[in-house]
VOTORGU-427039 format. One record per residue (C-alpha): residue in three letters; x, y, z; residue number from 1. Coordinates in Angstrom, 2 decimals, decimal comma. Layout:
BEGIN
+------+---------+---------+---------+-----+
| type |       X |       Y |       Z | seq |
+------+---------+---------+---------+-----+
|  ALA |       X |       Y |       Z | NUM |
...
+------+---------+---------+---------+-----+
END
This chain:
BEGIN
+------+---------+---------+---------+-----+
| type |       X |       Y |       Z | seq |
+------+---------+---------+---------+-----+
|  MET |   -7,36 |  224,04 |   51,66 |   1 |
|  ASP |   -7,94 |  225,43 |   48,08 |   2 |
|  SER |  -11,03 |  226,50 |   46,65 |   3 |
|  ILE |  -12,44 |  224,04 |   44,09 |   4 |
|  ARG |  -14,97 |  225,46 |   41,51 |   5 |
|  PRO |  -18,10 |  223,28 |   41,04 |   6 |
|  ALA |  -18,71 |  222,20 |   37,27 |   7 |
|  SER |  -22,29 |  220,54 |   36,39 |   8 |
|  ASN |  -20,90 |  219,54 |   33,04 |   9 |
|  GLN |  -19,09 |  216,59 |   34,42 |  10 |
|  MET |  -21,79 |  215,32 |   36,65 |  11 |
|  PRO |  -23,00 |  212,67 |   34,25 |  12 |
|  ALA |  -19,57 |  210,94 |   33,97 |  13 |
|  THR |  -18,93 |  211,55 |   37,81 |  14 |
|  VAL |  -22,15 |  209,74 |   38,81 |  15 |
|  LYS |  -20,77 |  207,00 |   37,00 |  16 |
|  GLU |  -17,92 |  206,69 |   38,77 |  17 |
|  LEU |  -20,06 |  207,20 |   41,87 |  18 |
|  ALA |  -22,17 |  204,23 |   41,17 |  19 |
|  TRP |  -19,51 |  201,52 |   40,74 |  20 |
|  SER |  -18,29 |  202,42 |   44,19 |  21 |
|  SER |  -21,36 |  202,66 |   45,75 |  22 |
|  ALA |  -21,98 |  199,07 |   44,24 |  23 |
|  LEU |  -18,80 |  197,60 |   45,83 |  24 |
|  LEU |  -19,63 |  199,53 |   49,14 |  25 |
|  MET |  -22,80 |  197,76 |   49,63 |  26 |
|  CYS |  -21,16 |  194,32 |   48,84 |  27 |
|  ALA |  -18,47 |  195,24 |   51,53 |  28 |
|  LEU |  -21,10 |  196,13 |   54,04 |  29 |
|  LEU |  -23,22 |  193,02 |   53,29 |  30 |
|  ALA |  -20,24 |  191,09 |   53,99 |  31 |
|  LEU |  -18,95 |  192,69 |   57,18 |  32 |
|  HIS |  -22,61 |  192,44 |   58,30 |  33 |
|  TYR |  -22,74 |  188,49 |   57,44 |  34 |
|  LEU |  -19,68 |  187,75 |   59,07 |  35 |
|  PHE |  -19,57 |  189,92 |   62,20 |  36 |
|  ASN |  -23,33 |  190,23 |   62,72 |  37 |
|  LEU |  -23,16 |  194,25 |   62,79 |  38 |
|  PRO |  -26,17 |  196,26 |   63,63 |  39 |
|  SER |  -28,18 |  198,23 |   61,06 |  40 |
|  VAL |  -27,04 |  201,64 |   62,24 |  41 |
|  PHE |  -23,65 |  200,22 |   60,71 |  42 |
|  PHE |  -25,17 |  200,59 |   57,47 |  43 |
|  LEU |  -26,65 |  203,78 |   58,43 |  44 |
|  ALA |  -23,50 |  205,39 |   59,40 |  45 |
|  ALA |  -21,43 |  204,22 |   56,10 |  46 |
|  VAL |  -23,86 |  205,00 |   53,79 |  47 |
|  SER |  -24,28 |  208,50 |   55,14 |  48 |
|  VAL |  -20,63 |  208,94 |   55,13 |  49 |
|  PHE |  -20,63 |  207,91 |   51,44 |  50 |
|  VAL |  -23,46 |  210,25 |   50,53 |  51 |
|  ILE |  -21,41 |  213,23 |   51,88 |  52 |
|  GLN |  -18,40 |  212,07 |   49,84 |  53 |
|  GLY |  -20,70 |  211,79 |   46,65 |  54 |
|  SER |  -21,96 |  215,25 |   47,63 |  55 |
|  PHE |  -18,27 |  216,75 |   47,65 |  56 |
|  ILE |  -17,09 |  215,11 |   44,63 |  57 |
|  LEU |  -20,23 |  216,10 |   42,65 |  58 |
|  ALA |  -20,11 |  219,69 |   43,74 |  59 |
|  HIS |  -16,19 |  220,12 |   43,28 |  60 |
|  TRP |  -15,29 |  218,41 |   40,57 |  61 |
|  PRO |  -12,93 |  220,62 |   38,30 |  62 |
|  ALA |  -14,57 |  221,61 |   34,76 |  63 |
|  LYS |  -13,52 |  219,69 |   31,42 |  64 |
|  GLN |  -11,36 |  217,01 |   32,92 |  65 |
|  SER |  -11,99 |  213,20 |   33,13 |  66 |
|  PHE |  -11,79 |  211,74 |   36,39 |  67 |
|  GLY |   -8,79 |  209,77 |   35,82 |  68 |
|  TRP |   -6,91 |  206,82 |   37,37 |  69 |
|  ALA |   -5,73 |  208,38 |   40,32 |  70 |
|  ASN |   -9,23 |  209,55 |   41,54 |  71 |
|  ARG |  -10,73 |  206,28 |   41,07 |  72 |
|  THR |   -7,89 |  204,44 |   43,24 |  73 |
|  THR |   -8,72 |  207,04 |   45,88 |  74 |
|  LEU |  -12,37 |  206,10 |   45,25 |  75 |
|  LEU |  -11,66 |  202,64 |   45,61 |  76 |
|  ARG |   -9,92 |  202,94 |   48,62 |  77 |
|  SER |  -12,73 |  205,15 |   50,25 |  78 |
|  VAL |  -14,72 |  201,88 |   49,81 |  79 |
|  VAL |  -12,55 |  200,14 |   52,22 |  80 |
|  VAL |  -12,19 |  203,36 |   54,67 |  81 |
|  ILE |  -15,73 |  204,05 |   55,10 |  82 |
|  PRO |  -16,84 |  200,68 |   56,18 |  83 |
|  LEU |  -14,04 |  200,64 |   58,78 |  84 |
|  VAL |  -14,93 |  204,07 |   60,11 |  85 |
|  ALA |  -18,56 |  203,14 |   60,35 |  86 |
|  TRP |  -17,66 |  199,67 |   62,32 |  87 |
|  ALA |  -15,32 |  201,47 |   64,76 |  88 |
|  PRO |  -17,54 |  202,52 |   67,33 |  89 |
|  PHE |  -18,46 |  198,67 |   67,80 |  90 |
|  LEU |  -15,44 |  197,09 |   68,07 |  91 |
|  SER |  -16,14 |  197,07 |   72,09 |  92 |
|  HIS |  -18,22 |  193,73 |   71,04 |  93 |
|  ALA |  -15,79 |  192,28 |   68,44 |  94 |
|  ASP |  -13,83 |  189,11 |   69,23 |  95 |
|  GLY |  -10,42 |  188,45 |   68,40 |  96 |
|  LEU |  -11,15 |  187,29 |   64,81 |  97 |
|  ALA |  -13,26 |  190,50 |   64,16 |  98 |
|  LEU |  -10,35 |  192,97 |   65,59 |  99 |
|  TRP |   -7,51 |  191,07 |   63,81 | 100 |
|  PHE |   -9,80 |  191,69 |   60,48 | 101 |
|  PHE |  -10,29 |  195,15 |   61,29 | 102 |
|  SER |   -6,53 |  195,50 |   61,73 | 103 |
|  ILE |   -5,51 |  193,94 |   58,50 | 104 |
|  ALA |   -8,18 |  195,79 |   56,66 | 105 |
|  SER |   -6,90 |  198,88 |   58,12 | 106 |
|  LEU |   -3,13 |  198,02 |   57,17 | 107 |
|  LEU |   -4,85 |  197,53 |   53,47 | 108 |
|  ALA |   -6,26 |  200,90 |   53,27 | 109 |
|  LEU |   -2,84 |  202,59 |   54,65 | 110 |
|  ILE |   -1,15 |  200,46 |   51,91 | 111 |
|  LEU |   -3,63 |  201,83 |   49,27 | 112 |
|  ASP |   -3,17 |  205,33 |   50,27 | 113 |
|  GLY |    0,35 |  205,27 |   48,36 | 114 |
|  VAL |   -1,00 |  203,91 |   45,37 | 115 |
|  ASP |   -3,00 |  206,70 |   44,40 | 116 |
|  GLY |   -0,10 |  208,87 |   44,22 | 117 |
|  LYS |    1,71 |  206,71 |   42,29 | 118 |
|  VAL |   -0,84 |  206,12 |   39,77 | 119 |
|  ALA |   -1,26 |  210,05 |   39,38 | 120 |
|  ARG |    2,57 |  210,27 |   38,80 | 121 |
|  ALA |    2,52 |  207,43 |   36,28 | 122 |
|  THR |   -0,36 |  208,90 |   34,17 | 123 |
|  ASN |    0,44 |  212,40 |   35,02 | 124 |
|  SER |   -3,17 |  213,19 |   36,29 | 125 |
|  HIS |   -2,13 |  215,26 |   39,26 | 126 |
|  SER |   -5,08 |  218,02 |   40,20 | 127 |
|  GLY |   -6,00 |  220,07 |   42,98 | 128 |
|  PHE |   -9,21 |  218,13 |   43,66 | 129 |
|  GLY |   -7,16 |  214,68 |   43,98 | 130 |
|  ALA |   -4,95 |  216,28 |   46,50 | 131 |
|  ARG |   -7,78 |  217,42 |   48,56 | 132 |
|  PHE |   -9,71 |  213,90 |   48,10 | 133 |
|  ASP |   -6,94 |  212,04 |   49,31 | 134 |
|  MET |   -6,33 |  214,35 |   52,32 | 135 |
|  GLU |  -10,00 |  214,28 |   53,34 | 136 |
|  LEU |   -9,90 |  210,46 |   52,83 | 137 |
|  ASP |   -7,12 |  210,47 |   55,21 | 138 |
|  ALA |   -8,62 |  212,62 |   57,83 | 139 |
|  LEU |  -11,53 |  210,49 |   57,88 | 140 |
|  PHE |   -9,21 |  207,24 |   58,15 | 141 |
|  ILE |   -7,70 |  208,45 |   61,05 | 142 |
|  PHE |  -10,48 |  209,81 |   62,82 | 143 |
|  GLY |  -12,38 |  206,19 |   62,34 | 144 |
|  LEU |   -8,83 |  204,83 |   63,71 | 145 |
|  CYS |   -9,42 |  207,34 |   66,66 | 146 |
|  LEU |  -13,13 |  205,84 |   67,41 | 147 |
|  ALA |  -11,46 |  202,13 |   67,23 | 148 |
|  VAL |   -8,93 |  202,88 |   69,89 | 149 |
|  LEU |  -11,53 |  204,49 |   72,21 | 150 |
|  ALA |  -14,15 |  201,73 |   71,46 | 151 |
|  LEU |  -11,53 |  199,14 |   72,62 | 152 |
|  GLY |  -10,63 |  201,12 |   76,07 | 153 |
|  LYS |   -7,03 |  201,51 |   75,17 | 154 |
|  SER |   -7,37 |  205,08 |   75,37 | 155 |
|  GLY |   -9,44 |  208,08 |   76,96 | 156 |
|  ALA |  -11,71 |  210,45 |   74,81 | 157 |
|  TRP |   -8,71 |  212,56 |   74,31 | 158 |
|  VAL |   -7,29 |  210,42 |   71,80 | 159 |
|  LEU |  -10,23 |  211,79 |   69,45 | 160 |
|  LEU |   -8,37 |  215,24 |   69,48 | 161 |
|  LEU |   -6,19 |  213,29 |   66,81 | 162 |
|  GLY |   -8,92 |  212,88 |   64,37 | 163 |
|  LEU |  -10,82 |  216,09 |   65,17 | 164 |
|  MET |   -7,84 |  218,67 |   64,83 | 165 |
|  ARG |   -8,18 |  218,61 |   61,05 | 166 |
|  TYR |  -11,80 |  219,55 |   61,39 | 167 |
|  LEU |  -11,44 |  222,13 |   64,04 | 168 |
|  PHE |   -8,89 |  223,68 |   61,41 | 169 |
|  LEU |  -11,49 |  223,78 |   58,82 | 170 |
|  ALA |  -14,13 |  225,12 |   60,88 | 171 |
|  ALA |  -11,85 |  228,03 |   62,16 | 172 |
|  SER |  -10,63 |  228,62 |   58,21 | 173 |
|  TYR |  -14,74 |  229,72 |   58,08 | 174 |
|  TYR |  -14,17 |  232,68 |   60,40 | 175 |
|  PHE |  -10,44 |  233,38 |   59,84 | 176 |
|  THR |  -10,11 |  233,37 |   56,13 | 177 |
|  TRP |   -6,38 |  233,70 |   56,14 | 178 |
|  LEU |   -6,38 |  229,89 |   57,39 | 179 |
|  ASP |   -7,94 |  228,98 |   54,04 | 180 |
|  ARG |   -4,82 |  229,19 |   52,07 | 181 |
|  PRO |   -2,37 |  226,90 |   50,48 | 182 |
|  LEU |    0,53 |  225,74 |   52,17 | 183 |
|  PRO |    3,96 |  224,65 |   50,75 | 184 |
|  GLU |    4,85 |  221,15 |   50,68 | 185 |
|  SER |    6,53 |  219,79 |   53,99 | 186 |
|  PHE |    8,46 |  216,75 |   54,85 | 187 |
|  ARG |    7,69 |  217,52 |   58,49 | 188 |
|  ARG |    3,80 |  217,52 |   57,85 | 189 |
|  LYS |    4,10 |  214,15 |   55,79 | 190 |
|  THR |    6,24 |  212,66 |   58,54 | 191 |
|  VAL |    3,85 |  213,75 |   61,53 | 192 |
|  CYS |    1,18 |  212,13 |   59,35 | 193 |
|  VAL |    2,84 |  208,98 |   59,12 | 194 |
|  TRP |    3,61 |  208,62 |   62,61 | 195 |
|  GLN |    0,01 |  209,50 |   63,32 | 196 |
|  VAL |   -1,61 |  206,87 |   61,29 | 197 |
|  VAL |    1,14 |  204,00 |   62,33 | 198 |
|  THR |    0,78 |  204,46 |   65,91 | 199 |
|  LEU |   -3,14 |  204,08 |   65,73 | 200 |
|  LEU |   -2,73 |  200,96 |   63,27 | 201 |
|  VAL |   -0,44 |  199,50 |   66,17 | 202 |
|  ALA |   -2,83 |  200,49 |   68,78 | 203 |
|  VAL |   -5,78 |  198,66 |   67,43 | 204 |
|  THR |   -3,73 |  195,59 |   66,96 | 205 |
|  PRO |   -5,26 |  193,14 |   69,42 | 206 |
|  PRO |   -1,87 |  192,26 |   71,46 | 207 |
|  THR |   -0,68 |  195,65 |   71,78 | 208 |
|  PRO |   -0,84 |  196,89 |   75,71 | 209 |
|  THR |   -2,72 |  199,81 |   76,78 | 210 |
|  GLY |    0,45 |  201,86 |   78,42 | 211 |
|  PHE |    2,24 |  201,61 |   75,06 | 212 |
|  VAL |   -0,59 |  202,49 |   73,01 | 213 |
|  SER |   -1,54 |  205,75 |   75,89 | 214 |
|  LEU |    2,42 |  206,80 |   75,33 | 215 |
|  THR |    2,77 |  206,59 |   71,42 | 216 |
|  LEU |   -0,54 |  208,17 |   70,86 | 217 |
|  ALA |    0,59 |  211,08 |   73,41 | 218 |
|  ILE |    3,74 |  211,78 |   71,54 | 219 |
|  ALA |    1,65 |  211,48 |   68,17 | 220 |
|  LEU |   -0,77 |  214,20 |   69,39 | 221 |
|  LEU |    2,10 |  216,32 |   70,71 | 222 |
|  LEU |    3,66 |  216,28 |   67,42 | 223 |
|  LEU |    0,47 |  216,83 |   65,56 | 224 |
|  ALA |   -0,38 |  219,93 |   67,60 | 225 |
|  TRP |    3,22 |  221,25 |   67,21 | 226 |
|  SER |    2,76 |  220,74 |   63,08 | 227 |
|  PHE |   -0,42 |  222,53 |   63,12 | 228 |
|  TYR |    1,08 |  225,47 |   65,22 | 229 |
|  LEU |    3,84 |  225,98 |   62,85 | 230 |
|  ASP |    1,21 |  225,92 |   59,68 | 231 |
|  VAL |   -0,94 |  228,10 |   61,57 | 232 |
|  ARG |    1,98 |  230,77 |   62,41 | 233 |
|  TRP |    3,27 |  230,50 |   58,82 | 234 |
|  LEU |   -0,33 |  231,57 |   57,72 | 235 |
|  PHE |   -0,96 |  233,91 |   60,10 | 236 |
|  ALA |    2,42 |  235,89 |   59,30 | 237 |
|  ARG |    1,15 |  235,96 |   55,68 | 238 |
|  ARG |   -2,37 |  237,11 |   56,30 | 239 |
|  LEU |   -1,85 |  240,71 |   55,18 | 240 |
|  HIS |   -0,12 |  239,64 |   52,18 | 241 |
|  TYR |   -3,53 |  237,47 |   51,23 | 242 |
|  GLU |   -6,12 |  240,31 |   52,45 | 243 |
|  ASN |   -4,20 |  242,81 |   49,66 | 244 |
+------+---------+---------+---------+-----+
END
């Protein structure tokens, strides 16, 4: 949630990073379209999300800093996540093979989530931008899984709250500036996020029954709301310190 200053002098190098990732994305989109006969709006949705992501990168990349392998790993993960998010609304028409493919690809996206952190530690390339990039991609992935659960009819529209809560928090921070402040590291926050993703992954797996999905996702939503409440309360208690 930190503010990140834009830097135009790194734009040419950043454009190169976006170029190779966009080429991989198009290959992935074409392969999915060929294998599972996805509609043209699938392409439009995926490309639109990638353009938004690219705009974020170009606008907020820190000055005088190479892109680094950790961010490249996150960018590579986005090539997996974005097609899944674009595909999610159309899963109601998918057959068993497509559903298993979606589930396995989602598991791959989750595994890759741990890789960029290890790369950052191995190359000593931690950055505020990298952490924000990773967090926003996680939020997008979670929202995509929520769409998938809804499209499969395994839960009601309330499941979207799991994916929208992050974006509601961001929207609120524009009006309440004390929300747009750094939070301390939290094992509780990480644990709730893992539970959220794992329960969503289990939910989209074909054999998982609807009753089990509703129960585990309801618990995930309660835990997420509790976690956000604690963070908002912590920030609210320190609002006067930030204002001074």
